[in-house]
KEKE-781840 format. One record per residue: residue number from 0; residue in one letter; x, y, z of N, C-alpha, C, O, CB in turn. Coordinates in pm, 1 decimal. Glycine has a CB too. Layout:
PT     n   res       n.c1       n.c2       n.c3      ca.c1      ca.c2      ca.c3       c.c1       c.c2       c.c3       o.c1       o.c2       o.c3      cb.c1      cb.c2      cb.c3
PT   NUM     A          X          Y          Z          X          Y          Z          X          Y          Z          X          Y          Z          X          Y          Z
...
//
This chain:
PT     n   res       n.c1       n.c2       n.c3      ca.c1      ca.c2      ca.c3       c.c1       c.c2       c.c3       o.c1       o.c2       o.c3      cb.c1      cb.c2      cb.c3
PT     0     M    -2491.6     3951.1     2051.1    -2476.6     3809.3     2030.8    -2473.8     3740.8     2167.6    -2406.6     3786.2     2260.2    -2348.5     3778.0     1948.8
PT     1     C    -2547.4     3631.7     2177.9    -2552.0     3562.2     2306.1    -2429.5     3472.1     2321.9    -2358.6     3440.8     2226.2    -2681.7     3479.4     2318.3
PT     2     F    -2408.7     3433.1     2444.3    -2292.3     3351.0     2478.6    -2289.7     3220.0     2399.5    -2184.2     3180.9     2349.4    -2291.6     3321.1     2628.6
PT     3     H    -2403.2     3151.8     2387.5    -2409.1     3022.6     2319.4    -2376.7     3037.1     2170.6    -2311.0     2950.9     2112.3    -2547.7     2959.4     2337.3
PT     4     H    -2422.3     3144.5     2110.7    -2395.5     3167.4     1968.7    -2245.8     3190.4     1946.4    -2188.1     3137.9     1851.2    -2477.3     3288.4     1916.5
PT     5     R    -2182.8     3269.4     2034.9    -2038.4     3293.0     2023.4    -1960.7     3163.1     2046.1    -1859.4     3137.8     1980.9    -1992.8     3400.9     2124.5
PT     6     M    -2009.2     3082.4     2138.7    -1943.7     2954.5     2167.3    -1951.9     2862.4     2045.5    -1854.0     2795.4     2012.9    -2008.2     2886.6     2290.7
PT     7     E    -2064.8     2858.1     1979.1    -2080.8     2775.5     1859.6    -1987.8     2822.1     1748.8    -1925.7     2740.3     1680.9    -2225.8     2778.4     1811.3
PT     8     I    -1978.1     2951.9     1730.4    -1888.5     3006.5     1627.7    -1743.8     2973.5     1660.9    -1666.7     2936.0     1572.6    -1906.5     3159.2     1614.7
PT     9     T    -1707.0     2987.3     1786.8    -1570.7     2956.3     1830.9    -1538.8     2808.8     1808.2    -1430.6     2776.0     1759.6    -1552.6     2992.2     1979.6
PT    10     L    -1630.5     2720.8     1842.2    -1609.0     2577.1     1822.4    -1598.7     2543.4     1673.6    -1516.2     2461.4     1633.3    -1723.2     2496.2     1887.2
PT    11     A    -1682.2     2606.8     1593.5    -1677.3     2582.5     1449.2    -1543.0     2626.6     1392.1    -1483.6     2555.0     1311.4    -1792.4     2656.1     1377.8
PT    12     L    -1494.9     2743.1     1432.9    -1364.9     2790.9     1385.9    -1252.3     2699.7     1434.8    -1157.7     2672.5     1360.9    -1340.6     2935.2     1433.2
PT    13     L    -1262.4     2653.9     1556.0    -1161.9     2562.6     1610.5    -1159.0     2432.3     1531.2    -1052.0     2378.7     1502.4    -1189.9     2533.8     1759.2
PT    14     M    -1277.1     2381.8     1496.2    -1283.3     2259.4     1415.6    -1220.0     2281.1     1279.1    -1149.0     2193.4     1229.9    -1428.5     2212.8     1399.3
PT    15     V    -1244.1     2395.2     1217.3    -1184.7     2425.8     1087.0    -1032.3     2428.6     1097.9     -962.6     2375.0     1011.8    -1237.4     2561.2     1033.2
PT    16     V     -981.5     2490.3     1202.4     -836.5     2497.2     1223.3     -778.0     2357.8     1243.2     -673.5     2326.0     1186.4     -803.6     2586.0     1344.5
PT    17     V     -843.7     2275.1     1322.6     -795.4     2138.7     1347.3     -794.3     2058.4     1218.2     -696.9     1988.8     1189.5     -882.8     2068.1     1452.7
PT    18     V     -900.7     2067.2     1140.5     -906.9     1994.0     1013.2     -797.5     2043.4      919.1     -733.7     1963.0      851.2    -1046.3     2010.3      946.9
PT    19     A     -775.2     2174.5      914.3     -670.1     2229.9      827.7     -532.0     2180.4      871.0     -448.7     2146.8      786.8     -674.0     2384.3      830.1
PT    20     L     -508.3     2175.8     1000.8     -379.1     2125.8     1050.4     -360.4     1978.2     1017.8     -251.1     1936.3      979.6     -368.1     2147.3     1201.9
PT    21     L     -466.1     1899.4     1032.4     -457.3     1756.8      998.5     -433.2     1737.8      849.3     -353.0     1653.5      809.1     -585.6     1683.1     1040.8
PT    22     A     -502.0     1815.5      768.1     -483.7     1804.9      622.8     -342.5     1843.5      582.4     -287.4     1786.7      488.1     -584.7     1893.3      549.2
PT    23     A     -283.9     1938.3      651.9     -147.2     1981.1      621.1      -46.0     1870.8      651.3       63.3     1869.7      594.6     -112.0     2107.1      700.3
PT    24     Q      -81.5     1778.9      739.5        8.9     1669.6      775.3        9.5     1557.9      671.5      102.7     1477.5      668.0      -29.3     1613.1      910.2
PT    25     L      -93.6     1551.9      586.8     -100.6     1446.3      485.7        2.2     1472.8      377.3       22.3     1587.6      337.4     -242.5     1437.0      424.7
PT    26     P       67.7     1367.7      328.9      166.0     1389.3      222.8       96.5     1433.2       94.9       -9.6     1381.8       59.6      248.4     1261.6      197.8
PT    27     G      156.9     1527.7       26.7      101.9     1576.8      -99.2      127.4     1478.4     -212.1      204.1     1383.2     -197.2      161.5     1712.7     -133.9
PT    28     R       62.5     1502.3     -324.2       79.5     1413.2     -439.8      222.8     1412.1     -489.3      274.0     1308.1     -530.7      -13.2     1454.9     -553.0
PT    29     T      287.7     1527.5     -485.1      426.5     1534.6     -530.1      514.4     1446.9     -442.7      600.0     1373.7     -492.5      477.2     1679.8     -528.2
PT    30     E      492.7     1454.7     -311.3      572.3     1373.4     -219.8      542.6     1224.7     -239.2      634.0     1142.3     -234.7      545.1     1414.5      -74.1
PT    31     Q      417.3     1190.2     -260.5      381.2     1050.6     -284.6      445.3     1000.1     -413.4      495.3      887.7     -418.1      228.4     1034.7     -291.6
PT    32     A      444.1     1082.5     -517.4      505.9     1042.8     -644.2      656.0     1024.9     -627.4      714.3      930.3     -680.3      476.9     1147.0     -753.5
PT    33     R      717.8     1115.6     -553.8      862.4     1106.7     -529.2      895.3      980.0     -450.4      992.9      911.6     -481.1      912.6     1231.7     -452.7
PT    34     T      814.7      948.6     -349.5      836.2      828.2     -269.6      816.5      702.5     -353.9      893.8      607.3     -342.9      741.5      826.5     -149.1
PT    35     A      713.1      702.1     -437.7      689.4      586.8     -525.0      805.6      567.3     -620.9      847.8      454.1     -644.5      558.5      604.2     -603.5
PT    36     Y      858.0      675.8     -676.7      972.4      666.2     -767.5     1094.9      611.3     -694.2     1163.9      522.5     -744.4     1004.3      804.1     -829.1
PT    37     R     1120.9      665.0     -575.4     1238.1      619.8     -499.4     1226.1      471.8     -464.7     1324.1      397.8     -473.7     1254.7      703.1     -370.7
PT    38     L     1107.9      428.7     -425.5     1087.8      288.1     -392.6     1108.6      200.1     -514.6     1172.5       95.2     -505.3      948.3      266.2     -335.2
PT    39     A     1055.4      241.6     -628.8     1073.7      164.4     -752.1     1221.9      156.9     -789.1     1269.2       53.4     -836.0      992.8      227.2     -868.0
PT    40     E     1294.1      265.3     -768.3     1437.3      267.1     -799.3     1514.8      175.5     -704.0     1606.5      105.4     -746.7     1492.2      411.3     -791.2
PT    41     I     1479.2      175.6     -578.2     1543.5       85.3     -481.5     1516.7      -59.6     -519.1     1607.7     -142.4     -515.6     1493.1      113.4     -337.9
PT    42     E     1393.1      -90.8     -554.9     1359.0     -227.4     -594.6     1435.7     -267.5     -720.1     1483.6     -380.5     -730.1     1207.6     -240.8     -618.3
PT    43     R     1447.7     -175.0     -816.6     1521.6     -205.2     -939.9     1667.7     -236.4     -908.1     1724.6     -332.8     -959.4     1512.6      -86.7    -1039.5
PT    44     R     1726.2     -154.6     -824.1     1867.1     -175.9     -788.4     1885.9     -305.8     -710.4     1984.7     -376.4     -730.3     1919.6      -57.5     -705.9
PT    45     L     1792.9     -337.0     -623.0     1800.5     -462.5     -548.9     1793.8     -581.4     -644.6     1868.5     -678.0     -629.3     1687.0     -470.8     -444.8
PT    46     R     1703.5     -574.1     -744.1     1696.2     -682.3     -843.7     1828.1     -696.3     -919.3     1873.0     -807.7     -946.2     1581.4     -656.3     -943.2
PT    47     L     1890.2     -582.9     -953.5     2019.4     -587.8    -1022.7     2124.7     -657.2     -936.9     2200.2     -740.8     -986.5     2066.3     -446.1    -1059.2
PT    48     V     2129.8     -622.9     -809.1     2227.2     -684.9     -718.0     2198.6     -834.3     -703.6     2290.5     -916.0     -708.8     2223.8     -616.1     -578.8
PT    49     M     2072.2     -869.5     -685.7     2036.8    -1010.8     -671.6     2071.1    -1087.9     -798.3     2124.1    -1198.8     -791.3     1887.5    -1026.0     -639.2
PT    50     D     2041.0    -1029.5     -914.2     2075.7    -1095.4    -1040.9     2226.5    -1111.9    -1053.8     2274.5    -1217.3    -1095.6     2021.0    -1015.3    -1160.5
PT    51     H     2300.8    -1008.7    -1018.3     2447.0    -1014.2    -1028.2     2504.7    -1122.4     -936.4     2600.4    -1190.8     -972.9     2508.0     -877.2     -993.2
PT    52     L     2447.2    -1137.2     -819.4     2495.6    -1236.8     -724.0     2435.5    -1375.0     -746.6     2477.0    -1472.5     -684.0     2465.6    -1191.6     -583.8
PT    53     G     2337.9    -1382.7     -836.3     2273.1    -1509.8     -863.2     2177.1    -1553.5     -753.7     2149.5    -1672.5     -738.3     2376.2    -1614.9     -883.1
PT    54     V     2126.9    -1457.9     -678.5     2034.6    -1488.8     -569.7     1893.9    -1499.4     -626.1     1847.8    -1411.4     -698.8     2041.4    -1381.1     -457.8
PT    55     V     1826.0    -1608.9     -591.5     1688.5    -1630.2     -635.5     1598.8    -1629.2     -512.6     1624.2    -1699.8     -414.9     1673.9    -1764.4     -715.0
PT    56     D     1493.7    -1548.3     -518.8     1398.0    -1542.8     -408.0     1309.4    -1666.3     -416.4     1230.5    -1678.3     -510.1     1312.0    -1410.9     -412.3
PT    57     P     1320.4    -1759.0     -320.6     1242.8    -1882.4     -328.8     1093.2    -1859.8     -302.7     1010.7    -1945.4     -334.7     1297.2    -1983.7     -229.7
PT    58     S     1059.9    -1747.2     -245.9      921.7    -1721.3     -210.2      884.0    -1579.4     -251.3      888.2    -1488.4     -168.5      899.3    -1742.5      -59.1
PT    59     P      847.2    -1558.9     -378.3      820.4    -1423.1     -425.1      685.0    -1367.0     -383.3      655.6    -1250.8     -411.2      830.0    -1419.8     -572.5
PT    60     V      603.8    -1445.7     -318.4      473.4    -1396.1     -274.3      467.1    -1399.9     -122.0      535.4    -1480.4      -58.6      357.8    -1480.0     -336.3
PT    61     P      385.4    -1313.5      -63.7      373.1    -1310.5       83.2      324.6    -1444.7      139.6      252.3    -1518.2       72.5      276.5    -1198.8      125.6
PT    62     P      364.5    -1475.4      261.7      325.8    -1602.4      324.4      174.0    -1622.2      332.3      125.2    -1734.6      320.7      384.6    -1610.2      463.6
PT    63     E       99.3    -1512.5      352.1      -46.5    -1526.5      361.5     -103.4    -1581.3      230.6     -196.4    -1661.9      230.6     -112.4    -1390.5      395.7
PT    64     V      -46.0    -1536.3      120.0      -91.9    -1582.8      -11.4      -64.4    -1732.2      -23.4     -150.2    -1808.0      -68.6      -21.6    -1504.1     -127.0
PT    65     Q       54.9    -1774.6       16.8       90.7    -1916.2       10.8       -3.8    -1999.9       97.2      -43.6    -2109.6       58.2      236.4    -1936.7       56.2
PT    66     Q      -39.2    -1947.7      213.8     -127.8    -2021.9      303.4     -266.3    -2039.8      241.3     -324.3    -2148.1      248.4     -139.6    -1950.0      438.5
PT    67     H     -318.6    -1934.0      180.8     -450.4    -1944.6      117.0     -445.8    -2041.7       -0.9     -539.0    -2119.5      -21.5     -498.9    -1805.8       69.6
PT    68     L     -337.5    -2036.8      -77.8     -326.0    -2128.4     -191.6     -311.7    -2272.3     -144.7     -363.4    -2363.8     -208.9     -206.7    -2090.1     -279.5
PT    69     A     -242.4    -2293.2      -33.9     -226.9    -2428.7       19.6     -362.4    -2487.1       58.2     -382.3    -2608.5       52.2     -132.6    -2428.3      141.3
PT    70     R     -455.6    -2400.1       98.1     -590.8    -2444.5      130.4     -681.7    -2446.7        7.7     -798.7    -2483.7       16.7     -650.6    -2354.8      236.8
PT    71     G     -626.6    -2406.7     -106.6     -705.2    -2407.6     -229.7     -797.6    -2289.6     -247.1     -892.5    -2296.5     -325.2     -784.5    -2530.2     -235.7
PT    72     D     -771.6    -2180.6     -175.3     -858.4    -2063.4     -182.3     -790.7    -1951.4     -261.0     -726.1    -1863.5     -204.1     -895.1    -2014.8      -40.8
PT    73     R     -807.0    -1956.8     -392.2     -742.4    -1860.8     -480.7     -795.9    -1718.5     -458.9     -719.2    -1622.3     -463.4     -762.5    -1902.5     -626.3
PT    74     I     -924.5    -1705.2     -435.9     -984.3    -1572.5     -416.9     -922.7    -1501.8     -295.9     -885.4    -1384.7     -304.0    -1137.3    -1584.3     -399.3
PT    75     K     -912.3    -1573.2     -184.4     -850.8    -1514.1      -65.1     -702.1    -1487.7      -87.5     -647.3    -1391.9      -32.9     -870.1    -1606.2       56.4
PT    76     A     -636.8    -1571.7     -167.1     -495.5    -1551.0     -198.5     -477.6    -1421.5     -277.3     -384.9    -1344.8     -251.1     -439.2    -1671.0     -278.2
PT    77     I     -565.8    -1397.5     -373.2     -558.5    -1274.5     -452.4     -584.2    -1153.6     -363.5     -514.8    -1052.4     -373.7     -659.9    -1278.1     -569.1
PT    78     A     -683.8    -1164.2     -276.8     -714.2    -1054.3     -184.4     -595.4    -1026.7      -91.5     -562.3     -911.1      -65.1     -840.5    -1087.3     -101.0
PT    79     A     -532.2    -1132.2      -42.7     -416.3    -1116.6       45.7     -299.6    -1053.2      -29.7     -226.4     -971.5       26.2     -374.1    -1253.0      104.4
PT    80     Y     -282.4    -1090.8     -156.3     -175.5    -1032.7     -238.0     -200.2     -882.9     -256.8     -108.2     -801.9     -244.7     -166.3    -1104.2     -375.9
PT    81     R     -325.0     -847.4     -286.3     -358.9     -705.8     -305.0     -334.3     -626.5     -177.2     -280.9     -515.7     -181.7     -505.6     -690.9     -348.8
PT    82     K     -373.2     -683.3      -63.8     -355.4     -613.9       64.0     -206.9     -594.3       95.1     -166.4     -488.0      142.1     -423.5     -692.4      177.7
PT    83     A     -127.1     -696.3       69.0       15.4     -690.1      101.8       93.8     -600.4        7.7      190.1     -535.8       49.2       74.4     -828.2       99.8
PT    84     T       53.2     -596.0     -119.8      133.6     -524.9     -219.0       71.8     -395.6     -270.2      141.7     -310.7     -325.5      159.2     -614.2     -333.7
PT    85     G      -58.9     -380.6     -251.9     -125.6     -263.1     -307.1     -154.3     -276.2     -455.5     -189.8     -178.1     -520.9      -42.1     -140.7     -282.9
PT    86     A     -139.1     -396.6     -509.2     -160.7     -419.9     -652.4     -308.9     -410.7     -687.0     -395.8     -431.8     -602.5     -105.1     -557.4     -693.8
PT    87     D     -335.2     -378.6     -813.8     -474.2     -378.9     -859.0     -520.0     -523.7     -877.7     -439.0     -616.2     -871.3     -490.3     -297.6     -991.8
PT    88     L     -648.5     -542.5     -900.7     -706.0     -676.9     -906.8     -643.8     -762.1    -1016.4     -609.4     -877.9     -992.3     -855.1     -668.2     -928.3
PT    89     L     -628.9     -707.2    -1135.6     -574.4     -784.8    -1246.8     -429.5     -825.4    -1221.3     -391.8     -940.3    -1244.7     -583.9     -704.9    -1376.2
PT    90     S     -348.5     -731.3    -1173.5     -207.7     -762.7    -1144.8     -195.7     -868.8    -1036.2     -112.9     -959.4    -1045.9     -132.0     -636.1    -1102.4
PT    91     A     -278.5     -857.1     -933.1     -275.3     -955.3     -824.1     -315.1    -1093.1     -875.5     -251.9    -1193.0     -841.3     -368.9     -912.4     -709.2
PT    92     K     -419.3    -1098.4     -957.2     -464.2    -1225.9    -1013.4     -352.8    -1289.2    -1097.1     -326.3    -1409.0    -1086.4     -591.4    -1205.7    -1099.4
PT    93     Q     -288.4    -1208.0    -1180.0     -180.7    -1259.5    -1264.5      -62.6    -1307.4    -1180.8       -2.9    -1410.7    -1211.2     -134.6    -1152.2    -1363.3
PT    94     A      -28.5    -1233.3    -1076.2       84.0    -1272.8     -990.5       54.6    -1403.3     -918.0      141.0    -1490.5     -908.6      115.3    -1162.4     -888.7
PT    95     V      -66.8    -1416.6     -867.1     -103.4    -1539.1     -794.7     -106.0    -1657.3     -892.0      -57.6    -1765.6     -859.3     -242.1    -1522.8     -724.4
PT    96     E     -161.4    -1636.9    -1009.6     -165.3    -1745.4    -1108.7      -23.7    -1784.0    -1152.6        5.2    -1902.0    -1172.3     -249.5    -1703.4    -1231.7
PT    97     A       64.3    -1684.6    -1168.0      202.4    -1715.8    -1206.3      271.3    -1794.8    -1095.4      347.1    -1887.7    -1123.2      281.4    -1586.2    -1236.9
PT    98     Y      245.5    -1758.6     -971.0      303.6    -1832.9     -859.8      249.8    -1975.7     -857.1      324.7    -2070.5     -833.6      274.4    -1762.2     -726.5
PT    99     E      120.6    -1990.2     -881.1       60.5    -2125.4     -882.9      126.4    -2210.8     -991.8      147.1    -2330.8     -973.6      -94.1    -2117.2     -906.9
PT   100     G      158.7    -2148.3    -1103.8      220.4    -2222.5    -1213.3      362.0    -2268.1    -1182.7      410.1    -2365.1    -1241.3      221.3    -2138.6    -1336.8
PT   101     R      430.0    -2198.2    -1090.2      567.4    -2234.4    -1053.3      571.9    -2339.0     -943.5      675.5    -2402.1     -922.7      643.6    -2111.5    -1008.8
PT   102     R      460.0    -2358.9     -872.0      460.3    -2452.6     -759.9      464.3    -2594.8     -808.3      465.2    -2687.6     -727.4      339.0    -2431.7     -672.0
//
């Protein structure tokens, strides 16, 4: 085997190892599900505390959404809501429309 061929094989193996190490750093589905559950539970408990104290969030949508709506750009407001919250298109549209109805 020539030097260049061995070098190519070595580089290919090194790339495989690097990709495997990077993939190992990504959170698994179980961890993502656990994190999503914990976050939902924290949000639920926060809502309970706020309700108990009578605290009302005067601004339930991100400021970027409010800015787009102030300019009359509902499409950009929905996109901004999705980016900020990770919501799907329908949920974002409904949230933005509900906010518009409260203004």
